[in-house]
C-alpha positions as a Python dict, from the first residue, in 0.01 Angstrom:
ca = {
    (1, 'M'): (0, 0, 0),
    (2, 'H'): (40, 179, -330),
    (3, 'P'): (-146, 88, -645),
    (4, 'A'): (35, -95, -919),
    (5, 'R'): (-50, 200, -1142),
    (6, 'Y'): (-245, 522, -1116),
    (7, 'L'): (-501, 578, -1390),
    (8, 'R'): (-554, 900, -1582),
    (9, 'R'): (-910, 1028, -1596),
    (10, 'K'): (-993, 863, -1931),
    (11, 'E'): (-852, 530, -1813),
    (12, 'A'): (-1038, 564, -1482),
    (13, 'G'): (-1366, 615, -1667),
    (14, 'E'): (-1296, 310, -1881),
    (15, 'Y'): (-1205, 110, -1569),
    (16, 'L'): (-1536, 197, -1401),
    (17, 'K'): (-1731, 124, -1720),
    (18, 'S'): (-1569, -217, -1769),
    (19, 'K'): (-1592, -324, -1404),
    (20, 'Y'): (-1927, -170, -1296),
    (21, 'G'): (-2103, -93, -1624),
    (22, 'H'): (-2115, 279, -1556),
    (23, 'G'): (-1862, 561, -1567),
    (24, 'S'): (-1688, 805, -1797),
    (25, 'A'): (-1410, 1060, -1799),
    (26, 'R'): (-1669, 1339, -1837),
    (27, 'T'): (-1858, 1224, -1529),
    (28, 'L'): (-1537, 1206, -1327),
    (29, 'A'): (-1440, 1557, -1439),
    (30, 'K'): (-1782, 1691, -1342),
    (31, 'L'): (-1771, 1522, -1002),
    (32, 'A'): (-1418, 1653, -942),
    (33, 'T'): (-1561, 2004, -982),
    (34, 'L'): (-1891, 1958, -799),
    (35, 'G'): (-1784, 1703, -539),
    (36, 'G'): (-1917, 1358, -464),
    (37, 'G'): (-1678, 1166, -685),
    (38, 'P'): (-1393, 933, -603),
    (39, 'I'): (-1071, 1052, -443),
    (40, 'F'): (-816, 1171, -698),
    (41, 'R'): (-464, 1304, -694),
    (42, 'R'): (-270, 1543, -908),
    (43, 'F'): (63, 1469, -1066),
    (44, 'G'): (151, 1820, -1176),
    (45, 'R'): (-142, 1917, -1397),
    (46, 'I'): (-251, 1558, -1459),
    (47, 'V'): (-535, 1411, -1254),
    (48, 'V'): (-483, 1047, -1156),
    (49, 'Y'): (-693, 791, -972),
    (50, 'D'): (-599, 493, -759),
    (51, 'P'): (-806, 191, -871),
    (52, 'T'): (-866, 107, -502),
    (53, 'D'): (-1031, 449, -454),
    (54, 'L'): (-1242, 397, -767),
    (55, 'D'): (-1362, 60, -635),
    (56, 'A'): (-1445, 204, -292),
    (57, 'W'): (-1641, 491, -447),
    (58, 'A'): (-1833, 264, -686),
    (59, 'K'): (-1920, 18, -409),
    (60, 'S'): (-2039, 303, -185),
    (61, 'R'): (-2297, 390, -452),
    (62, 'L'): (-2438, 36, -474),
    (63, 'S'): (-2757, -49, -286),
    (64, 'A'): (-2807, -356, -75),
    (65, 'P'): (-2922, -662, -272),
    (66, 'L'): (-3286, -636, -385),
    (67, 'R'): (-3537, -899, -491),
    (68, 'S'): (-3786, -656, -647),
    (69, 'T'): (-3833, -287, -716),
    (70, 'S'): (-4077, -272, -425),
    (71, 'D'): (-3778, -337, -197),
    (72, 'L'): (-3658, 13, -284),
    (73, 'R'): (-3937, 167, -75),
    (74, 'A'): (-3809, -11, 234),
    (75, 'V'): (-3459, 132, 190),
}
């Protein structure tokens, strides 16, 4: 299934920020260079992101539910 619309890097950063409270175009650019970021595609020279890939990446970075900071030691 194809996304309704691919997002340019700035829009992808805004999408992550609005949905998960964290993200920016600069961070996505850095991760595209270093690795570890969400899957992206190129449309000529333009980098685009599928919102489904952004969601999968963001969710992969979330921890399991915690009740206290001491739960972090068990993880």
